[in-house]
C-alpha positions as CSV (number, residue, x, y, z in Angstrom):
1,M,221.1,-169.1,70.2
2,T,218.7,-166.9,68.3
3,S,217.9,-163.4,69.6
4,S,214.5,-162.2,70.3
5,P,213.2,-159.3,68.3
6,Q,214.3,-156.7,70.7
7,P,216.9,-158.1,73.1
8,P,218.1,-156.4,76.1
9,E,221.6,-155.3,75.8
10,P,224.1,-157.5,77.7
11,H,225.9,-156.3,80.8
12,G,228.7,-154.2,80.2
13,Q,228.4,-154.0,76.7
14,A,228.8,-150.5,74.8
15,H,225.5,-149.0,73.3
16,S,226.4,-145.8,71.8
17,H,223.1,-145.7,70.0
18,A,221.3,-145.3,73.5
19,H,223.1,-142.0,74.2
20,S,221.5,-138.6,74.2
21,H,223.1,-138.0,71.0
22,G,221.0,-140.3,69.1
23,P,221.6,-143.2,66.9
24,A,224.9,-143.9,65.4
25,A,225.6,-142.0,62.0
26,P,226.8,-144.2,58.9
27,V,230.1,-145.2,59.3
28,S,230.9,-146.9,56.0
29,K,233.9,-145.8,54.3
30,H,232.4,-145.3,51.0
31,L,229.5,-143.0,52.2
32,R,231.9,-141.0,54.1
33,K,234.0,-140.5,51.0
34,V,231.1,-139.5,49.0
35,I,229.7,-137.1,51.4
36,A,233.3,-135.6,51.9
37,A,233.6,-135.2,48.3
38,V,230.6,-132.8,48.6
39,L,231.3,-131.1,51.7
40,I,235.1,-130.6,51.6
41,P,235.0,-128.6,48.3
42,F,232.1,-126.7,49.5
43,A,233.6,-125.8,52.7
44,T,237.0,-124.9,50.9
45,A,235.0,-122.3,48.7
46,V,233.4,-120.8,52.0
47,L,236.9,-120.3,53.5
48,V,238.2,-118.8,50.3
49,G,235.0,-116.5,50.1
50,L,235.8,-115.2,53.7
51,A,239.3,-114.8,52.8
52,V,238.9,-112.8,49.5
53,L,235.8,-110.9,50.8
54,W,237.1,-110.4,54.5
55,P,236.8,-106.5,55.1
56,G,239.4,-104.4,57.1
57,G,236.6,-102.8,59.2
58,A,233.6,-100.4,58.3
59,P,234.6,-97.5,56.4
60,G,234.5,-94.1,58.1
61,H,232.4,-91.2,57.4
62,E,231.4,-88.2,58.7
63,R,228.7,-88.3,61.3
64,T,225.3,-86.7,60.0
65,G,223.7,-86.4,63.6
66,V,220.4,-88.0,62.2
67,G,219.0,-91.2,63.8
68,F,221.4,-94.0,64.6
69,D,224.2,-91.9,63.3
70,R,224.5,-89.4,65.9
71,Q,227.3,-89.3,68.7
72,T,226.0,-90.6,72.1
73,E,227.2,-90.8,75.6
74,Q,226.0,-92.2,78.9
75,G,223.8,-90.0,81.4
76,E,221.7,-90.0,84.5
77,V,218.8,-88.0,85.8
78,V,220.2,-86.4,88.7
79,S,216.8,-84.5,89.8
80,L,213.4,-83.9,88.5
81,E,210.7,-81.2,89.2
82,R,207.2,-80.6,88.1
83,V,206.8,-77.3,86.3
84,D,203.8,-75.5,84.3
85,C,204.3,-76.2,80.8
86,K,203.3,-72.5,80.1
87,D,206.4,-71.4,81.9
88,V,208.9,-73.6,79.9
89,N,207.1,-73.7,76.6
90,A,206.9,-69.9,76.2
91,A,208.8,-69.7,72.9
92,Q,206.4,-72.1,71.4
93,V,203.6,-71.0,69.1
94,P,200.6,-70.3,70.8
95,P,197.6,-72.7,70.5
96,T,194.8,-71.7,68.4
97,G,192.3,-74.0,70.4
98,D,191.8,-76.4,67.1
99,T,192.4,-79.9,68.4
100,S,191.1,-81.6,65.2
101,T,194.5,-82.0,63.7
102,P,197.7,-83.7,65.6
103,E,199.7,-80.4,65.4
104,G,196.9,-78.4,67.0
105,R,196.8,-81.1,69.9
106,E,200.1,-80.8,70.4
107,A,200.3,-77.2,70.5
108,V,197.5,-77.1,73.1
109,N,199.1,-79.7,75.3
110,S,202.6,-77.9,75.2
111,Q,200.7,-75.0,76.8
112,Q,198.8,-77.1,79.4
113,G,199.2,-79.3,82.6
114,Q,202.6,-80.2,84.4
115,C,205.8,-80.8,82.3
116,A,208.8,-82.3,83.9
117,R,212.1,-80.4,84.0
118,A,215.1,-83.0,84.4
119,T,218.6,-82.1,85.1
120,V,220.7,-84.7,83.3
121,E,224.4,-85.2,84.3
122,V,226.8,-86.7,81.4
123,T,228.5,-89.7,82.7
124,T,231.1,-90.7,79.9
125,G,233.1,-89.0,77.4
126,K,235.3,-85.9,77.3
127,D,232.3,-83.7,79.2
128,K,231.9,-86.0,82.1
129,G,230.2,-84.4,85.1
130,R,228.5,-81.7,82.7
131,T,224.9,-81.1,83.3
132,F,221.9,-79.9,81.2
133,V,218.3,-79.5,81.4
134,E,215.5,-81.5,79.5
135,I,211.9,-80.7,79.2
136,V,209.6,-83.6,79.0
137,Q,205.9,-82.9,78.0
138,P,203.2,-84.5,79.9
139,D,202.0,-86.4,76.9
140,A,205.6,-87.7,75.9
141,P,205.7,-91.6,75.4
142,R,208.9,-91.5,77.4
143,Q,208.9,-90.2,80.8
144,L,212.0,-89.8,82.9
145,K,212.6,-90.7,86.7
146,E,215.2,-89.5,89.0
147,G,218.2,-91.8,89.3
148,Q,217.3,-93.3,85.8
149,G,220.4,-94.0,83.2
150,V,219.9,-92.3,79.9
151,V,221.5,-92.3,76.4
152,V,222.3,-88.6,75.4
153,A,223.0,-87.5,71.9
154,Y,226.0,-85.1,71.6
155,A,225.8,-82.2,68.8
156,P,229.1,-80.6,68.7
157,D,228.3,-77.9,66.1
158,A,225.3,-76.6,68.3
159,P,225.0,-73.7,70.9
160,R,226.6,-74.7,74.3
161,D,223.2,-75.2,75.9
162,L,221.9,-77.5,73.1
163,Q,224.7,-79.6,72.5
164,Y,223.3,-82.5,74.7
165,S,219.9,-84.0,74.7
166,V,218.3,-87.4,75.9
167,T,217.7,-89.4,73.1
168,D,216.9,-92.9,74.8
169,I,216.8,-94.7,78.0
170,D,219.9,-97.0,79.2
171,R,218.6,-100.5,79.1
172,G,221.9,-102.0,79.5
173,F,221.2,-104.0,82.9
174,P,217.5,-105.3,82.0
175,M,218.9,-106.6,78.8
176,A,222.2,-108.0,80.3
177,L,220.2,-109.6,83.0
178,L,217.6,-111.3,80.4
179,A,220.6,-112.5,78.4
180,G,222.2,-114.1,81.4
181,I,218.8,-115.8,82.2
182,F,218.4,-117.2,78.7
183,A,221.9,-118.6,78.9
184,L,221.4,-120.3,82.2
185,V,217.9,-121.9,81.0
186,V,219.8,-123.1,77.8
187,V,222.6,-124.7,79.8
188,L,220.5,-126.3,82.4
189,V,218.2,-127.9,80.2
190,G,220.4,-128.6,77.4
191,R,223.6,-129.2,79.3
192,M,226.5,-129.8,77.1
193,R,224.4,-129.3,73.9
194,G,223.1,-126.1,75.4
195,V,226.8,-125.2,75.9
196,M,227.5,-125.8,72.3
197,A,224.5,-123.8,71.1
198,L,225.5,-120.9,72.9
199,I,229.1,-121.0,71.6
200,S,227.6,-121.3,68.1
201,L,225.3,-118.4,68.6
202,A,228.0,-116.3,69.5
203,A,230.2,-117.5,66.6
204,S,227.1,-116.4,64.4
205,F,227.2,-113.1,65.8
206,A,230.9,-112.7,65.3
207,V,230.4,-113.7,61.6
208,L,227.5,-111.2,61.2
209,T,229.3,-108.4,63.0
210,L,232.9,-109.0,62.0
211,F,232.3,-110.2,58.3
212,I,228.8,-109.8,56.8
213,L,228.1,-106.2,57.9
214,P,231.6,-104.5,57.5
215,A,231.8,-106.3,54.0
216,I,228.6,-105.1,52.7
217,L,229.5,-101.3,54.0
218,Q,232.7,-101.8,52.2
219,G,230.9,-102.1,49.1
220,S,231.0,-106.0,48.2
221,N,228.0,-107.5,46.7
222,P,225.6,-108.1,49.4
223,L,224.1,-111.2,48.0
224,V,227.6,-112.9,47.6
225,V,228.2,-111.5,51.2
226,A,225.2,-112.8,52.6
227,V,225.7,-116.4,50.8
228,V,229.4,-116.8,51.9
229,G,228.6,-115.5,55.5
230,A,225.5,-117.7,55.8
231,S,227.3,-120.8,54.6
232,A,229.9,-120.1,57.4
233,I,227.3,-119.7,60.1
234,M,225.5,-122.7,58.8
235,L,228.7,-124.9,58.9
236,I,229.8,-123.7,62.3
237,A,226.3,-124.0,64.0
238,L,225.3,-127.3,62.8
239,Y,228.6,-129.2,63.2
240,L,229.3,-127.7,66.5
241,C,225.9,-128.4,67.7
242,H,225.4,-131.9,66.5
243,G,228.8,-133.2,65.8
244,V,230.8,-134.0,62.7
245,T,228.9,-136.9,61.6
246,A,227.3,-138.1,58.3
247,R,223.7,-137.3,59.8
248,T,224.7,-133.7,60.2
249,S,226.3,-133.5,56.9
250,V,223.0,-134.7,55.4
251,A,221.3,-131.7,57.1
252,V,224.1,-129.5,55.8
253,L,223.3,-130.5,52.3
254,G,219.8,-130.0,52.4
255,T,220.2,-126.5,54.3
256,L,222.6,-125.5,51.3
257,I,220.0,-126.7,48.6
258,S,217.1,-124.9,50.2
259,L,219.3,-121.8,50.8
260,L,220.1,-121.8,47.0
261,L,216.5,-122.1,46.1
262,I,215.6,-118.9,48.4
263,G,218.3,-117.1,46.9
264,L,217.3,-117.6,43.3
265,L,213.3,-117.1,44.1
266,G,214.3,-113.8,46.1
267,S,216.5,-112.7,43.5
268,L,213.7,-113.3,40.8
269,F,211.0,-111.7,42.8
270,I,212.7,-108.8,44.4
271,G,213.6,-107.7,40.8
272,W,210.2,-108.7,39.3
273,A,208.3,-106.7,42.0
274,S,210.8,-103.8,41.6
275,L,211.4,-103.8,45.4
276,S,214.2,-101.2,46.0
277,G,215.0,-102.2,49.8
278,N,215.3,-98.4,50.4
279,T,211.6,-97.8,52.3
280,D,212.1,-96.4,55.8
281,D,214.2,-93.7,57.7
282,N,217.0,-96.3,58.5
283,T,217.4,-97.7,55.0
284,G,217.4,-94.2,53.7
285,L,220.0,-93.2,56.0
286,I,222.2,-96.2,54.9
287,H,221.9,-95.4,51.1
288,G,222.6,-91.6,51.9
289,L,225.9,-92.5,53.8
290,Y,226.9,-95.2,51.4
291,P,225.2,-94.6,48.0
292,E,227.3,-97.6,46.5
293,I,225.3,-100.2,48.4
294,D,222.9,-102.2,46.6
295,M,219.8,-101.8,48.6
296,S,217.7,-104.6,46.7
297,G,220.8,-106.9,47.2
298,L,220.7,-105.8,50.8
299,L,217.2,-107.0,51.0
300,L,217.9,-110.2,49.4
301,A,220.6,-110.8,52.0
302,G,218.5,-110.3,54.8
303,V,216.0,-113.0,53.4
304,I,218.7,-115.4,53.2
305,I,220.0,-114.9,56.7
306,G,216.6,-114.7,58.3
307,S,215.7,-117.9,56.7
308,L,218.8,-119.8,57.8
309,G,217.9,-120.3,61.4
310,V,214.6,-122.1,60.8
311,L,216.2,-124.0,58.1
312,D,218.6,-125.5,60.2
313,D,215.8,-126.7,62.7
314,V,213.8,-128.3,59.9
315,T,216.7,-130.0,58.3
316,V,218.4,-131.4,61.4
317,T,214.9,-132.6,62.5
318,Q,214.1,-134.2,59.5
319,T,217.4,-136.3,59.3
320,S,217.1,-137.1,62.6
321,A,213.8,-138.6,61.8
322,V,214.9,-140.6,59.2
323,W,218.1,-142.0,61.3
324,E,215.7,-142.9,64.0
325,L,213.0,-144.7,61.6
326,H,216.0,-146.5,60.1
327,Q,217.3,-147.8,63.7
328,A,213.8,-148.8,64.6
329,D,213.4,-150.9,61.4
330,P,216.8,-151.5,59.5
331,D,214.7,-153.4,56.7
332,M,212.9,-150.2,55.7
333,G,214.2,-149.2,52.0
334,P,214.7,-145.8,51.1
335,R,211.1,-145.4,49.7
336,A,209.5,-146.6,53.1
337,L,211.8,-144.3,54.8
338,Y,210.8,-141.4,52.9
339,R,207.1,-142.1,53.1
340,S,207.2,-142.5,57.0
341,A,209.5,-139.3,57.4
342,I,207.7,-137.3,55.3
343,R,204.4,-137.6,57.3
344,I,206.5,-136.0,60.4
345,G,207.7,-133.3,58.0
346,R,204.1,-132.5,56.9
347,D,203.4,-131.8,60.8
348,H,206.7,-129.6,60.7
349,I,205.8,-127.7,57.7
350,A,202.5,-126.5,59.1
351,S,203.8,-125.3,62.1
352,V,207.0,-123.7,60.9
353,V,205.2,-121.7,58.3
354,N,202.6,-120.5,60.5
355,T,205.5,-119.4,62.8
356,L,207.7,-117.5,60.2
357,V,204.4,-115.7,58.8
358,L,203.3,-114.8,62.4
359,A,206.8,-113.6,63.2
360,Y,206.7,-111.3,60.5
361,A,203.4,-109.9,60.9
362,G,204.4,-109.2,64.5
363,A,207.3,-107.3,63.5
364,A,205.0,-105.4,60.9
365,L,202.3,-104.6,63.2
366,P,202.6,-101.1,63.8
367,L,202.9,-100.6,60.1
368,L,199.7,-102.7,59.5
369,L,197.7,-100.6,62.1
370,L,198.7,-97.7,60.3
371,F,197.0,-99.0,57.0
372,S,194.2,-100.0,59.2
373,I,193.7,-96.6,60.4
374,A,193.9,-95.3,57.0
375,Q,191.0,-97.7,56.0
376,S,193.2,-98.9,53.0
377,S,192.1,-101.9,51.1
378,V,194.0,-105.1,51.1
379,G,195.0,-104.7,47.6
380,T,196.4,-101.3,48.3
381,V,198.2,-102.5,51.5
382,A,199.7,-105.6,49.8
383,N,200.9,-103.2,46.8
384,S,202.9,-100.7,49.1
385,E,206.4,-101.3,48.8
386,L,206.8,-101.5,52.6
387,V,204.1,-104.5,52.8
388,A,205.3,-106.1,49.5
389,E,208.8,-106.6,50.9
390,E,207.6,-108.5,54.0
391,I,205.3,-110.6,51.6
392,V,208.2,-111.5,49.5
393,R,210.3,-112.1,52.4
394,T,207.9,-114.3,54.2
395,L,206.8,-116.3,51.2
396,V,210.2,-116.8,49.7
397,G,211.5,-117.9,52.9
398,S,208.2,-120.2,53.4
399,I,209.0,-121.8,50.1
400,G,212.5,-122.7,50.8
401,L,211.4,-124.0,54.2
402,V,208.6,-126.2,52.6
403,A,211.0,-127.4,50.0
404,S,213.7,-128.4,52.7
405,V,211.4,-131.0,54.1
406,P,211.3,-133.3,51.2
407,V,214.9,-132.6,49.8
408,T,216.4,-133.1,53.4
409,T,214.1,-136.4,53.9
410,A,215.0,-137.8,50.6
411,L,218.7,-137.3,50.9
412,A,218.8,-138.8,54.4
413,A,216.8,-141.8,53.3
414,L,219.2,-142.4,50.2
415,V,222.3,-142.1,52.3
416,V,221.1,-144.2,55.4
417,S,219.6,-147.0,53.2
418,A,222.9,-147.0,51.0
419,D,224.9,-147.5,54.0
420,R,224.9,-151.5,54.6
421,S,227.3,-151.0,57.6
422,G,224.7,-149.2,59.6
423,P,222.4,-150.6,62.4
424,A,220.9,-153.5,61.1
425,G,219.0,-155.0,64.0
426,P,219.7,-158.0,66.3
427,G,223.3,-159.4,65.9
428,K,224.6,-155.9,65.0
429,E,225.9,-153.2,67.0
430,N,227.3,-149.8,66.2
431,G,226.9,-150.6,62.3
432,A,229.3,-153.8,62.7
433,P,228.2,-157.5,62.7
434,V,228.8,-159.1,66.1
435,R,229.0,-162.8,66.6
436,T,227.0,-164.3,69.4
437,G,228.9,-166.0,72.4
438,R,232.5,-165.4,72.4
439,G,232.8,-164.4,68.9
440,R,234.9,-161.3,68.1
441,R,233.3,-158.2,66.3
442,R,234.3,-158.2,62.7
443,K,235.6,-155.0,61.3
444,A,233.3,-152.8,59.5
């Protein structure tokens, strides 16, 4: 009896392609061998790279007491009282009354209004229980409250009364709570996929903090470290979240090709534009502590790692689109599959590129605001190294993302079309021909 175009599945019959994991991946032995022949050497090279470059830990150095390189402890504001600013700022230079400059306004404000005198107790470290006084100006961006947790900087070489000072607010609890809410939402909505996504996220951070950062600090080439580390993150994240299937393997190949393109373009334009990678206090501190680090290489490593997360999303989406289209119409050839899937990809390109550009613009908003205040021209702003770094980072990453769509779509269309044991419509199930009636399923 001939089957209808879309027959309902018989009672009790397995239907793995209807699961939430999507349609079955190609299962032909030939395709599995071809994909394995590409990915196994690549995965082996990544493991060898991890073994060769694996650091013994970040090298030690003498603390400078500057920026993030300060020794810190936890503290708590135990009391707070309002005092006249003139009484607590008597040692400062008296104001001249000129408020036309930032220095003049600061001098005037330091002698006017009500300041806060906070008594802070050190709650960790060898001086636990010790208290010190912190004066907070009325126009200070960070105001203290009684009972508030704070981070205090410790300067052992300073006079005893000046060894401790408040450097930041302790944000541990709200940050941990937000992370817990995020994990809960991911698990509730994503279920087992959400759990796998959280595990892969933890693994990615482990690779970043245990391998990439210490290896760069030990003097290894930042580009090589970034390529090996990003490849390890890609393999862990994709296979853990999407399973060890041919479909995931195609996404891995598409991501790898796009990362190579980003690396080549980034290396070319960072060198051509003479970007040093040393543009602010933080990078200057890194260069001062570890002068052997290649800062331009570190910039390129950041471009590669920063692009990886969005690349994963694009390649997995495009591969899934090709597989779904093939299941819907198994008679479609590779060209027809490519044309149909690339239309989906074009929508993805528009949204992803816009997202990436806005993400970088949002991160650099204070910097762009400074240029706006200075009334600098667009050309002047774009030519400055600070902004030029962000432009190169954004455009190189965007080129890689755009290129990943046709590359991954073409790979997926070729693979799924070449697999003649894949789903082929009525009379076949899970990629294997099935006889009607009491006939037995033939082996794939």
